mmCIF file as Biopython writes it, N, C-alpha, C and O atoms, coordinates in Angstrom:
data_model
#
loop_
_atom_site.group_PDB
_atom_site.id
_atom_site.type_symbol
_atom_site.label_atom_id
_atom_site.label_alt_id
_atom_site.label_comp_id
_atom_site.label_asym_id
_atom_site.label_entity_id
_atom_site.label_seq_id
_atom_site.pdbx_PDB_ins_code
_atom_site.Cartn_x
_atom_site.Cartn_y
_atom_site.Cartn_z
_atom_site.occupancy
_atom_site.B_iso_or_equiv
_atom_site.auth_seq_id
_atom_site.auth_asym_id
_atom_site.pdbx_PDB_model_num
ATOM 1   N N  . MET A ? 1  ? 0.753   -1.479  -0.054  1.0 0.0 1  A 1 
ATOM 2   C CA . MET A ? 1  ? -0.383  -0.096  -0.072  1.0 0.0 1  A 1 
ATOM 3   C C  . MET A ? 1  ? 1.277   0.508   -0.012  1.0 0.0 1  A 1 
ATOM 4   O O  . MET A ? 1  ? 2.382   0.001   0.177   1.0 0.0 1  A 1 
ATOM 5   N N  . GLU A ? 2  ? 0.534   2.424   -0.396  1.0 0.0 2  A 1 
ATOM 6   C CA . GLU A ? 2  ? 1.246   3.541   -0.596  1.0 0.0 2  A 1 
ATOM 7   C C  . GLU A ? 2  ? 0.575   4.905   -0.372  1.0 0.0 2  A 1 
ATOM 8   O O  . GLU A ? 2  ? -0.425  5.219   -1.018  1.0 0.0 2  A 1 
ATOM 9   N N  . SER A ? 3  ? 1.050   5.600   0.415   1.0 0.0 3  A 1 
ATOM 10  C CA . SER A ? 3  ? 0.327   7.213   0.783   1.0 0.0 3  A 1 
ATOM 11  C C  . SER A ? 3  ? -0.247  7.411   -0.009  1.0 0.0 3  A 1 
ATOM 12  O O  . SER A ? 3  ? -0.433  6.581   -0.898  1.0 0.0 3  A 1 
ATOM 13  N N  . LEU A ? 4  ? -0.747  8.561   -0.008  1.0 0.0 4  A 1 
ATOM 14  C CA . LEU A ? 4  ? -2.039  8.935   -0.955  1.0 0.0 4  A 1 
ATOM 15  C C  . LEU A ? 4  ? -1.087  10.130  -1.251  1.0 0.0 4  A 1 
ATOM 16  O O  . LEU A ? 4  ? -1.559  11.167  -1.715  1.0 0.0 4  A 1 
ATOM 17  N N  . ALA A ? 5  ? 0.259   10.008  -0.991  1.0 0.0 5  A 1 
ATOM 18  C CA . ALA A ? 5  ? 0.762   11.582  -1.640  1.0 0.0 5  A 1 
ATOM 19  C C  . ALA A ? 5  ? 1.724   10.927  -2.906  1.0 0.0 5  A 1 
ATOM 20  O O  . ALA A ? 5  ? 2.391   11.581  -3.707  1.0 0.0 5  A 1 
ATOM 21  N N  . GLY A ? 6  ? 1.593   9.474   -2.839  1.0 0.0 6  A 1 
ATOM 22  C CA . GLY A ? 6  ? 2.111   9.141   -4.185  1.0 0.0 6  A 1 
ATOM 23  C C  . GLY A ? 6  ? 1.653   9.154   -5.158  1.0 0.0 6  A 1 
ATOM 24  O O  . GLY A ? 6  ? 0.534   9.571   -4.862  1.0 0.0 6  A 1 
ATOM 25  N N  . SER A ? 7  ? 1.641   8.923   -6.794  1.0 0.0 7  A 1 
ATOM 26  C CA . SER A ? 7  ? 0.783   9.122   -7.466  1.0 0.0 7  A 1 
ATOM 27  C C  . SER A ? 7  ? 0.224   7.934   -7.939  1.0 0.0 7  A 1 
ATOM 28  O O  . SER A ? 7  ? 0.507   6.742   -7.812  1.0 0.0 7  A 1 
ATOM 29  N N  . ALA A ? 8  ? -0.758  8.651   -8.594  1.0 0.0 8  A 1 
ATOM 30  C CA . ALA A ? 8  ? -2.082  7.418   -8.570  1.0 0.0 8  A 1 
ATOM 31  C C  . ALA A ? 8  ? -2.543  6.612   -9.988  1.0 0.0 8  A 1 
ATOM 32  O O  . ALA A ? 8  ? -2.712  7.122   -11.096 1.0 0.0 8  A 1 
ATOM 33  N N  . TRP A ? 9  ? -2.671  5.381   -9.653  1.0 0.0 9  A 1 
ATOM 34  C CA . TRP A ? 9  ? -3.036  4.252   -10.601 1.0 0.0 9  A 1 
ATOM 35  C C  . TRP A ? 9  ? -4.234  4.565   -10.994 1.0 0.0 9  A 1 
ATOM 36  O O  . TRP A ? 9  ? -4.925  5.399   -10.408 1.0 0.0 9  A 1 
ATOM 37  N N  . SER A ? 10 ? -4.586  3.945   -11.998 1.0 0.0 10 A 1 
ATOM 38  C CA . SER A ? 10 ? -6.248  3.416   -12.539 1.0 0.0 10 A 1 
ATOM 39  C C  . SER A ? 10 ? -6.466  2.046   -11.734 1.0 0.0 10 A 1 
ATOM 40  O O  . SER A ? 10 ? -7.646  1.785   -11.499 1.0 0.0 10 A 1 
ATOM 41  N N  . SER A ? 11 ? -5.731  1.342   -11.381 1.0 0.0 11 A 1 
ATOM 42  C CA . SER A ? 11 ? -6.160  0.622   -10.002 1.0 0.0 11 A 1 
ATOM 43  C C  . SER A ? 11 ? -6.460  1.073   -8.904  1.0 0.0 11 A 1 
ATOM 44  O O  . SER A ? 11 ? -7.555  0.650   -8.531  1.0 0.0 11 A 1 
ATOM 45  N N  . GLY A ? 12 ? -5.824  1.962   -7.993  1.0 0.0 12 A 1 
ATOM 46  C CA . GLY A ? 12 ? -5.285  2.829   -6.602  1.0 0.0 12 A 1 
ATOM 47  C C  . GLY A ? 12 ? -6.776  2.399   -6.361  1.0 0.0 12 A 1 
ATOM 48  O O  . GLY A ? 12 ? -7.663  2.201   -7.191  1.0 0.0 12 A 1 
ATOM 49  N N  . VAL A ? 13 ? -6.800  2.322   -5.168  1.0 0.0 13 A 1 
ATOM 50  C CA . VAL A ? 13 ? -8.494  2.461   -4.188  1.0 0.0 13 A 1 
ATOM 51  C C  . VAL A ? 13 ? -8.359  3.455   -2.842  1.0 0.0 13 A 1 
ATOM 52  O O  . VAL A ? 13 ? -8.013  2.932   -1.783  1.0 0.0 13 A 1 
ATOM 53  N N  . ALA A ? 14 ? -8.602  4.718   -2.887  1.0 0.0 14 A 1 
ATOM 54  C CA . ALA A ? 14 ? -8.288  4.884   -1.519  1.0 0.0 14 A 1 
ATOM 55  C C  . ALA A ? 14 ? -9.012  3.900   -0.504  1.0 0.0 14 A 1 
ATOM 56  O O  . ALA A ? 14 ? -10.029 3.207   -0.547  1.0 0.0 14 A 1 
ATOM 57  N N  . LEU A ? 15 ? -7.997  4.166   0.445   1.0 0.0 15 A 1 
ATOM 58  C CA . LEU A ? 15 ? -8.892  3.440   1.984   1.0 0.0 15 A 1 
ATOM 59  C C  . LEU A ? 15 ? -9.201  3.913   2.375   1.0 0.0 15 A 1 
ATOM 60  O O  . LEU A ? 15 ? -8.624  5.000   2.352   1.0 0.0 15 A 1 
ATOM 61  N N  . THR A ? 16 ? -10.700 3.824   3.419   1.0 0.0 16 A 1 
ATOM 62  C CA . THR A ? 16 ? -11.431 4.362   3.994   1.0 0.0 16 A 1 
ATOM 63  C C  . THR A ? 16 ? -11.659 4.064   5.645   1.0 0.0 16 A 1 
ATOM 64  O O  . THR A ? 16 ? -12.077 4.876   6.470   1.0 0.0 16 A 1 
ATOM 65  N N  . ASP A ? 17 ? -11.176 2.364   5.932   1.0 0.0 17 A 1 
ATOM 66  C CA . ASP A ? 17 ? -11.491 1.808   7.196   1.0 0.0 17 A 1 
ATOM 67  C C  . ASP A ? 17 ? -10.001 1.922   7.309   1.0 0.0 17 A 1 
ATOM 68  O O  . ASP A ? 17 ? -9.667  0.947   6.635   1.0 0.0 17 A 1 
ATOM 69  N N  . LEU A ? 18 ? -9.029  2.405   7.669   1.0 0.0 18 A 1 
ATOM 70  C CA . LEU A ? 18 ? -7.558  2.730   8.188   1.0 0.0 18 A 1 
ATOM 71  C C  . LEU A ? 18 ? -7.231  1.868   9.360   1.0 0.0 18 A 1 
ATOM 72  O O  . LEU A ? 18 ? -6.528  0.858   9.299   1.0 0.0 18 A 1 
ATOM 73  N N  . THR A ? 19 ? -7.845  2.388   10.521  1.0 0.0 19 A 1 
ATOM 74  C CA . THR A ? 19 ? -8.159  1.243   11.841  1.0 0.0 19 A 1 
ATOM 75  C C  . THR A ? 19 ? -7.997  -0.174  11.582  1.0 0.0 19 A 1 
ATOM 76  O O  . THR A ? 19 ? -7.138  -0.899  12.083  1.0 0.0 19 A 1 
ATOM 77  N N  . SER A ? 20 ? -9.403  -0.694  10.289  1.0 0.0 20 A 1 
ATOM 78  C CA . SER A ? 20 ? -9.442  -2.492  10.570  1.0 0.0 20 A 1 
ATOM 79  C C  . SER A ? 20 ? -7.955  -2.660  9.817   1.0 0.0 20 A 1 
ATOM 80  O O  . SER A ? 20 ? -7.335  -3.608  10.300  1.0 0.0 20 A 1 
ATOM 81  N N  . ALA A ? 21 ? -7.303  -2.029  8.845   1.0 0.0 21 A 1 
ATOM 82  C CA . ALA A ? 21 ? -6.064  -1.954  7.794   1.0 0.0 21 A 1 
ATOM 83  C C  . ALA A ? 21 ? -5.053  -1.879  8.489   1.0 0.0 21 A 1 
ATOM 84  O O  . ALA A ? 21 ? -3.959  -2.252  8.067   1.0 0.0 21 A 1 
ATOM 85  N N  . GLY A ? 22 ? -5.300  -1.200  10.123  1.0 0.0 22 A 1 
ATOM 86  C CA . GLY A ? 22 ? -3.670  -1.271  11.051  1.0 0.0 22 A 1 
ATOM 87  C C  . GLY A ? 22 ? -2.778  -0.218  10.420  1.0 0.0 22 A 1 
ATOM 88  O O  . GLY A ? 22 ? -1.568  -0.050  10.576  1.0 0.0 22 A 1 
ATOM 89  N N  . LEU A ? 23 ? -3.966  0.703   9.395   1.0 0.0 23 A 1 
ATOM 90  C CA . LEU A ? 23 ? -3.214  1.877   8.997   1.0 0.0 23 A 1 
ATOM 91  C C  . LEU A ? 23 ? -3.020  3.009   10.101  1.0 0.0 23 A 1 
ATOM 92  O O  . LEU A ? 23 ? -3.480  2.765   11.216  1.0 0.0 23 A 1 
ATOM 93  N N  . LYS A ? 24 ? -2.481  4.035   9.921   1.0 0.0 24 A 1 
ATOM 94  C CA . LYS A ? 24 ? -2.122  5.303   10.901  1.0 0.0 24 A 1 
ATOM 95  C C  . LYS A ? 24 ? -2.547  6.664   9.728   1.0 0.0 24 A 1 
ATOM 96  O O  . LYS A ? 24 ? -3.295  7.584   10.060  1.0 0.0 24 A 1 
ATOM 97  N N  . VAL A ? 25 ? -1.854  6.544   8.230   1.0 0.0 25 A 1 
ATOM 98  C CA . VAL A ? 25 ? -1.930  7.399   7.646   1.0 0.0 25 A 1 
ATOM 99  C C  . VAL A ? 25 ? -2.857  7.337   6.300   1.0 0.0 25 A 1 
ATOM 100 O O  . VAL A ? 25 ? -3.543  6.470   6.841   1.0 0.0 25 A 1 
ATOM 101 N N  . PRO A ? 26 ? -3.395  7.468   5.205   1.0 0.0 26 A 1 
ATOM 102 C CA . PRO A ? 26 ? -4.363  7.782   4.418   1.0 0.0 26 A 1 
ATOM 103 C C  . PRO A ? 26 ? -3.800  7.093   3.758   1.0 0.0 26 A 1 
ATOM 104 O O  . PRO A ? 26 ? -2.642  7.504   3.698   1.0 0.0 26 A 1 
ATOM 105 N N  . CYS A ? 27 ? -3.974  5.933   2.988   1.0 0.0 27 A 1 
ATOM 106 C CA . CYS A ? 27 ? -3.230  5.335   2.375   1.0 0.0 27 A 1 
ATOM 107 C C  . CYS A ? 27 ? -4.302  4.139   0.699   1.0 0.0 27 A 1 
ATOM 108 O O  . CYS A ? 27 ? -5.357  3.507   0.742   1.0 0.0 27 A 1 
ATOM 109 N N  . LEU A ? 28 ? -3.510  4.328   -0.220  1.0 0.0 28 A 1 
ATOM 110 C CA . LEU A ? 28 ? -3.912  3.287   -1.447  1.0 0.0 28 A 1 
ATOM 111 C C  . LEU A ? 28 ? -3.668  2.374   -1.478  1.0 0.0 28 A 1 
ATOM 112 O O  . LEU A ? 28 ? -2.459  2.200   -1.319  1.0 0.0 28 A 1 
ATOM 113 N N  . ALA A ? 29 ? -4.547  1.043   -1.698  1.0 0.0 29 A 1 
ATOM 114 C CA . ALA A ? 29 ? -4.519  0.025   -2.649  1.0 0.0 29 A 1 
ATOM 115 C C  . ALA A ? 29 ? -4.163  0.017   -3.429  1.0 0.0 29 A 1 
ATOM 116 O O  . ALA A ? 29 ? -4.557  0.982   -4.084  1.0 0.0 29 A 1 
ATOM 117 N N  . ARG A ? 30 ? -3.055  -0.996  -4.284  1.0 0.0 30 A 1 
ATOM 118 C CA . ARG A ? 30 ? -3.070  -0.800  -5.631  1.0 0.0 30 A 1 
ATOM 119 C C  . ARG A ? 30 ? -3.010  -2.637  -5.897  1.0 0.0 30 A 1 
ATOM 120 O O  . ARG A ? 30 ? -2.784  -3.499  -5.048  1.0 0.0 30 A 1 
ATOM 121 N N  . LEU A ? 31 ? -3.217  -2.762  -6.946  1.0 0.0 31 A 1 
ATOM 122 C CA . LEU A ? 31 ? -3.348  -4.284  -7.139  1.0 0.0 31 A 1 
ATOM 123 C C  . LEU A ? 31 ? -2.220  -4.785  -7.855  1.0 0.0 31 A 1 
ATOM 124 O O  . LEU A ? 31 ? -1.810  -4.205  -8.860  1.0 0.0 31 A 1 
ATOM 125 N N  . ARG A ? 32 ? -1.745  -5.717  -7.456  1.0 0.0 32 A 1 
ATOM 126 C CA . ARG A ? 32 ? -0.070  -6.235  -8.269  1.0 0.0 32 A 1 
ATOM 127 C C  . ARG A ? 32 ? -0.191  -7.980  -7.719  1.0 0.0 32 A 1 
ATOM 128 O O  . ARG A ? 32 ? -0.366  -8.389  -6.571  1.0 0.0 32 A 1 
ATOM 129 N N  . LEU A ? 33 ? -0.045  -8.687  -8.865  1.0 0.0 33 A 1 
ATOM 130 C CA . LEU A ? 33 ? 0.022   -9.895  -8.829  1.0 0.0 33 A 1 
ATOM 131 C C  . LEU A ? 33 ? 0.928   -10.615 -8.226  1.0 0.0 33 A 1 
ATOM 132 O O  . LEU A ? 33 ? 1.989   -10.247 -8.729  1.0 0.0 33 A 1 
ATOM 133 N N  . ALA A ? 34 ? 1.136   -11.389 -7.481  1.0 0.0 34 A 1 
ATOM 134 C CA . ALA A ? 34 ? 2.789   -11.516 -7.210  1.0 0.0 34 A 1 
ATOM 135 C C  . ALA A ? 34 ? 2.356   -13.036 -6.368  1.0 0.0 34 A 1 
ATOM 136 O O  . ALA A ? 34 ? 1.232   -13.487 -6.148  1.0 0.0 34 A 1 
ATOM 137 N N  . THR A ? 35 ? 3.677   -13.586 -6.019  1.0 0.0 35 A 1 
ATOM 138 C CA . THR A ? 35 ? 3.658   -15.162 -5.411  1.0 0.0 35 A 1 
ATOM 139 C C  . THR A ? 35 ? 4.874   -15.158 -4.380  1.0 0.0 35 A 1 
ATOM 140 O O  . THR A ? 35 ? 5.998   -15.636 -4.535  1.0 0.0 35 A 1 
ATOM 141 N N  . ILE A ? 36 ? 4.315   -14.460 -3.243  1.0 0.0 36 A 1 
ATOM 142 C CA . ILE A ? 36 ? 5.264   -14.757 -1.924  1.0 0.0 36 A 1 
ATOM 143 C C  . ILE A ? 36 ? 5.369   -15.373 -0.873  1.0 0.0 36 A 1 
ATOM 144 O O  . ILE A ? 36 ? 4.458   -15.299 -0.047  1.0 0.0 36 A 1 
ATOM 145 N N  . PRO A ? 37 ? 6.275   -15.986 -0.680  1.0 0.0 37 A 1 
ATOM 146 C CA . PRO A ? 37 ? 6.323   -16.989 0.245   1.0 0.0 37 A 1 
ATOM 147 C C  . PRO A ? 37 ? 6.203   -16.685 1.892   1.0 0.0 37 A 1 
ATOM 148 O O  . PRO A ? 37 ? 6.887   -15.994 2.646   1.0 0.0 37 A 1 
ATOM 149 N N  . ASN A ? 38 ? 5.125   -17.447 2.081   1.0 0.0 38 A 1 
ATOM 150 C CA . ASN A ? 38 ? 5.187   -16.880 3.523   1.0 0.0 38 A 1 
ATOM 151 C C  . ASN A ? 38 ? 6.105   -17.022 4.428   1.0 0.0 38 A 1 
ATOM 152 O O  . ASN A ? 38 ? 6.007   -16.308 5.426   1.0 0.0 38 A 1 
ATOM 153 N N  . GLU A ? 39 ? 7.097   -17.858 4.339   1.0 0.0 39 A 1 
ATOM 154 C CA . GLU A ? 39 ? 8.184   -16.821 5.222   1.0 0.0 39 A 1 
ATOM 155 C C  . GLU A ? 39 ? 8.857   -16.017 5.133   1.0 0.0 39 A 1 
ATOM 156 O O  . GLU A ? 39 ? 9.795   -16.009 5.929   1.0 0.0 39 A 1 
ATOM 157 N N  . LEU A ? 40 ? 8.752   -14.894 4.114   1.0 0.0 40 A 1 
ATOM 158 C CA . LEU A ? 40 ? 8.656   -13.470 4.360   1.0 0.0 40 A 1 
ATOM 159 C C  . LEU A ? 40 ? 7.960   -12.657 4.898   1.0 0.0 40 A 1 
ATOM 160 O O  . LEU A ? 40 ? 8.315   -11.510 5.171   1.0 0.0 40 A 1 
ATOM 161 N N  . ILE A ? 41 ? 6.676   -13.237 5.164   1.0 0.0 41 A 1 
ATOM 162 C CA . ILE A ? 41 ? 5.897   -12.503 5.756   1.0 0.0 41 A 1 
ATOM 163 C C  . ILE A ? 41 ? 5.903   -12.403 6.942   1.0 0.0 41 A 1 
ATOM 164 O O  . ILE A ? 41 ? 5.623   -13.514 7.392   1.0 0.0 41 A 1 
ATOM 165 N N  . ILE A ? 42 ? 6.102   -11.532 7.924   1.0 0.0 42 A 1 
ATOM 166 C CA . ILE A ? 42 ? 6.915   -11.130 8.970   1.0 0.0 42 A 1 
ATOM 167 C C  . ILE A ? 42 ? 5.609   -11.073 9.949   1.0 0.0 42 A 1 
ATOM 168 O O  . ILE A ? 42 ? 5.610   -11.600 11.062  1.0 0.0 42 A 1 
ATOM 169 N N  . ARG A ? 43 ? 4.250   -10.213 9.279   1.0 0.0 43 A 1 
ATOM 170 C CA . ARG A ? 43 ? 3.377   -10.268 10.518  1.0 0.0 43 A 1 
ATOM 171 C C  . ARG A ? 43 ? 2.525   -9.445  9.866   1.0 0.0 43 A 1 
ATOM 172 O O  . ARG A ? 43 ? 3.025   -8.622  9.099   1.0 0.0 43 A 1 
ATOM 173 N N  . THR A ? 44 ? 1.089   -9.489  10.028  1.0 0.0 44 A 1 
ATOM 174 C CA . THR A ? 44 ? 0.217   -8.926  9.941   1.0 0.0 44 A 1 
ATOM 175 C C  . THR A ? 44 ? -0.145  -8.159  10.671  1.0 0.0 44 A 1 
ATOM 176 O O  . THR A ? 44 ? -0.201  -8.522  11.846  1.0 0.0 44 A 1 
ATOM 177 N N  . ILE A ? 45 ? -0.625  -6.522  10.271  1.0 0.0 45 A 1 
ATOM 178 C CA . ILE A ? 45 ? -0.791  -5.641  10.918  1.0 0.0 45 A 1 
ATOM 179 C C  . ILE A ? 45 ? -2.855  -5.009  11.143  1.0 0.0 45 A 1 
ATOM 180 O O  . ILE A ? 45 ? -3.389  -4.019  11.642  1.0 0.0 45 A 1 
ATOM 181 N N  . GLY A ? 46 ? -3.248  -5.997  10.596  1.0 0.0 46 A 1 
ATOM 182 C CA . GLY A ? 46 ? -4.594  -5.750  10.027  1.0 0.0 46 A 1 
ATOM 183 C C  . GLY A ? 46 ? -4.889  -6.173  8.847   1.0 0.0 46 A 1 
ATOM 184 O O  . GLY A ? 46 ? -3.990  -6.330  8.021   1.0 0.0 46 A 1 
ATOM 185 N N  . GLU A ? 47 ? -6.016  -6.400  8.587   1.0 0.0 47 A 1 
ATOM 186 C CA . GLU A ? 47 ? -6.947  -6.087  6.873   1.0 0.0 47 A 1 
ATOM 187 C C  . GLU A ? 47 ? -7.810  -5.331  7.062   1.0 0.0 47 A 1 
ATOM 188 O O  . GLU A ? 47 ? -8.224  -4.693  8.031   1.0 0.0 47 A 1 
ATOM 189 N N  . LEU A ? 48 ? -8.227  -5.509  5.415   1.0 0.0 48 A 1 
ATOM 190 C CA . LEU A ? 48 ? -9.042  -4.877  5.216   1.0 0.0 48 A 1 
ATOM 191 C C  . LEU A ? 48 ? -10.311 -4.975  5.171   1.0 0.0 48 A 1 
ATOM 192 O O  . LEU A ? 48 ? -10.968 -6.007  5.042   1.0 0.0 48 A 1 
ATOM 193 N N  . GLY A ? 49 ? -10.788 -3.594  5.308   1.0 0.0 49 A 1 
ATOM 194 C CA . GLY A ? 49 ? -11.748 -3.290  6.028   1.0 0.0 49 A 1 
ATOM 195 C C  . GLY A ? 49 ? -13.550 -3.868  4.994   1.0 0.0 49 A 1 
ATOM 196 O O  . GLY A ? 49 ? -13.087 -4.280  3.931   1.0 0.0 49 A 1 
ATOM 197 N N  . GLY A ? 50 ? -14.746 -3.991  4.923   1.0 0.0 50 A 1 
ATOM 198 C CA . GLY A ? 50 ? -15.673 -4.892  4.063   1.0 0.0 50 A 1 
ATOM 199 C C  . GLY A ? 50 ? -15.671 -3.798  2.981   1.0 0.0 50 A 1 
ATOM 200 O O  . GLY A ? 50 ? -15.435 -4.287  1.876   1.0 0.0 50 A 1 
ATOM 201 N N  . SER A ? 51 ? -15.940 -1.912  2.951   1.0 0.0 51 A 1 
ATOM 202 C CA . SER A ? 51 ? -16.342 -1.128  2.292   1.0 0.0 51 A 1 
ATOM 203 C C  . SER A ? 51 ? -14.864 -1.167  1.235   1.0 0.0 51 A 1 
ATOM 204 O O  . SER A ? 51 ? -14.940 -0.829  0.054   1.0 0.0 51 A 1 
ATOM 205 N N  . ASP A ? 52 ? -13.834 -1.533  1.736   1.0 0.0 52 A 1 
ATOM 206 C CA . ASP A ? 52 ? -12.877 -1.478  0.749   1.0 0.0 52 A 1 
ATOM 207 C C  . ASP A ? 52 ? -11.999 -2.679  0.024   1.0 0.0 52 A 1 
ATOM 208 O O  . ASP A ? 52 ? -11.241 -2.657  -0.946  1.0 0.0 52 A 1 
ATOM 209 N N  . ARG A ? 53 ? -12.495 -3.900  1.046   1.0 0.0 53 A 1 
ATOM 210 C CA . ARG A ? 53 ? -12.449 -5.008  -0.009  1.0 0.0 53 A 1 
ATOM 211 C C  . ARG A ? 53 ? -13.615 -5.040  -1.240  1.0 0.0 53 A 1 
ATOM 212 O O  . ARG A ? 53 ? -13.282 -5.684  -2.235  1.0 0.0 53 A 1 
ATOM 213 N N  . LYS A ? 54 ? -15.087 -4.337  -1.264  1.0 0.0 54 A 1 
ATOM 214 C CA . LYS A ? 54 ? -15.837 -4.496  -2.164  1.0 0.0 54 A 1 
ATOM 215 C C  . LYS A ? 54 ? -15.003 -3.332  -3.370  1.0 0.0 54 A 1 
ATOM 216 O O  . LYS A ? 54 ? -14.993 -3.658  -4.557  1.0 0.0 54 A 1 
ATOM 217 N N  . GLN A ? 55 ? -14.314 -1.948  -2.904  1.0 0.0 55 A 1 
ATOM 218 C CA . GLN A ? 55 ? -13.712 -1.831  -3.789  1.0 0.0 55 A 1 
ATOM 219 C C  . GLN A ? 55 ? -12.892 -2.047  -4.613  1.0 0.0 55 A 1 
ATOM 220 O O  . GLN A ? 55 ? -12.905 -2.000  -5.844  1.0 0.0 55 A 1 
ATOM 221 N N  . LEU A ? 56 ? -11.869 -2.387  -3.596  1.0 0.0 56 A 1 
ATOM 222 C CA . LEU A ? 56 ? -10.891 -3.215  -4.452  1.0 0.0 56 A 1 
ATOM 223 C C  . LEU A ? 56 ? -11.490 -4.761  -5.608  1.0 0.0 56 A 1 
ATOM 224 O O  . LEU A ? 56 ? -11.195 -4.941  -6.789  1.0 0.0 56 A 1 
ATOM 225 N N  . ASP A ? 57 ? -12.444 -5.709  -4.635  1.0 0.0 57 A 1 
ATOM 226 C CA . ASP A ? 57 ? -12.918 -6.784  -5.782  1.0 0.0 57 A 1 
ATOM 227 C C  . ASP A ? 57 ? -13.931 -6.090  -7.542  1.0 0.0 57 A 1 
ATOM 228 O O  . ASP A ? 57 ? -14.325 -6.645  -8.568  1.0 0.0 57 A 1 
ATOM 229 N N  . ILE A ? 58 ? -13.960 -4.585  -6.980  1.0 0.0 58 A 1 
ATOM 230 C CA . ILE A ? 58 ? -14.813 -4.353  -8.038  1.0 0.0 58 A 1 
ATOM 231 C C  . ILE A ? 58 ? -13.664 -4.208  -8.759  1.0 0.0 58 A 1 
ATOM 232 O O  . ILE A ? 58 ? -13.622 -4.737  -9.870  1.0 0.0 58 A 1 
ATOM 233 N N  . VAL A ? 59 ? -12.452 -3.422  -8.236  1.0 0.0 59 A 1 
ATOM 234 C CA . VAL A ? 59 ? -11.459 -2.634  -9.806  1.0 0.0 59 A 1 
ATOM 235 C C  . VAL A ? 59 ? -10.704 -4.054  -10.072 1.0 0.0 59 A 1 
ATOM 236 O O  . VAL A ? 59 ? -10.027 -4.078  -11.099 1.0 0.0 59 A 1 
ATOM 237 N N  . LEU A ? 60 ? -10.727 -5.135  -9.352  1.0 0.0 60 A 1 
ATOM 238 C CA . LEU A ? 60 ? -10.101 -6.484  -9.782  1.0 0.0 60 A 1 
ATOM 239 C C  . LEU A ? 60 ? -10.549 -6.847  -10.836 1.0 0.0 60 A 1 
ATOM 240 O O  . LEU A ? 60 ? -9.837  -6.998  -11.829 1.0 0.0 60 A 1 
ATOM 241 N N  . ARG A ? 61 ? -12.213 -7.122  -10.814 1.0 0.0 61 A 1 
ATOM 242 C CA . ARG A ? 61 ? -12.889 -7.472  -11.991 1.0 0.0 61 A 1 
ATOM 243 C C  . ARG A ? 61 ? -13.089 -7.029  -13.388 1.0 0.0 61 A 1 
ATOM 244 O O  . ARG A ? 61 ? -13.267 -7.587  -14.470 1.0 0.0 61 A 1 
ATOM 245 N N  . GLN A ? 62 ? -12.994 -5.856  -12.970 1.0 0.0 62 A 1 
ATOM 246 C CA . GLN A ? 62 ? -12.009 -4.273  -14.744 1.0 0.0 62 A 1 
ATOM 247 C C  . GLN A ? 62 ? -11.586 -5.189  -14.906 1.0 0.0 62 A 1 
ATOM 248 O O  . GLN A ? 62 ? -12.238 -6.119  -15.382 1.0 0.0 62 A 1 
ATOM 249 N N  . ILE A ? 63 ? -10.307 -5.289  -14.567 1.0 0.0 63 A 1 
ATOM 250 C CA . ILE A ? 63 ? -9.490  -5.450  -14.951 1.0 0.0 63 A 1 
ATOM 251 C C  . ILE A ? 63 ? -9.037  -6.554  -15.087 1.0 0.0 63 A 1 
ATOM 252 O O  . ILE A ? 63 ? -8.065  -6.688  -15.831 1.0 0.0 63 A 1 
ATOM 253 N N  . THR A ? 64 ? -9.607  -7.708  -14.403 1.0 0.0 64 A 1 
ATOM 254 C CA . THR A ? 64 ? -9.650  -9.091  -15.552 1.0 0.0 64 A 1 
ATOM 255 C C  . THR A ? 64 ? -10.557 -9.558  -16.615 1.0 0.0 64 A 1 
ATOM 256 O O  . THR A ? 64 ? -10.616 -10.597 -17.273 1.0 0.0 64 A 1 
ATOM 257 N N  . ALA A ? 65 ? -11.344 -8.318  -16.574 1.0 0.0 65 A 1 
ATOM 258 C CA . ALA A ? 65 ? -12.411 -8.670  -17.533 1.0 0.0 65 A 1 
ATOM 259 C C  . ALA A ? 65 ? -11.758 -8.385  -18.902 1.0 0.0 65 A 1 
ATOM 260 O O  . ALA A ? 65 ? -11.878 -9.356  -19.649 1.0 0.0 65 A 1 
ATOM 261 N N  . THR A ? 66 ? -11.261 -7.594  -19.322 1.0 0.0 66 A 1 
ATOM 262 C CA . THR A ? 66 ? -10.526 -6.865  -20.073 1.0 0.0 66 A 1 
ATOM 263 C C  . THR A ? 66 ? -9.308  -7.812  -20.777 1.0 0.0 66 A 1 
ATOM 264 O O  . THR A ? 66 ? -8.489  -7.297  -21.539 1.0 0.0 66 A 1 
#
């Protein structure tokens, strides 16, 4: 995720539920597809809230439909 100060991508979604996501500053979620080994994940800081998850689902469906 990236701070809102960064450049905007067409797939960027401004997160609205910062508390659930464990974030302290407004951020964008940008869709990138990658395979990351579990050993590289150090810890979880939060999870996306329902409305943020729905917005990302919409963007993902738009991207994969083309």
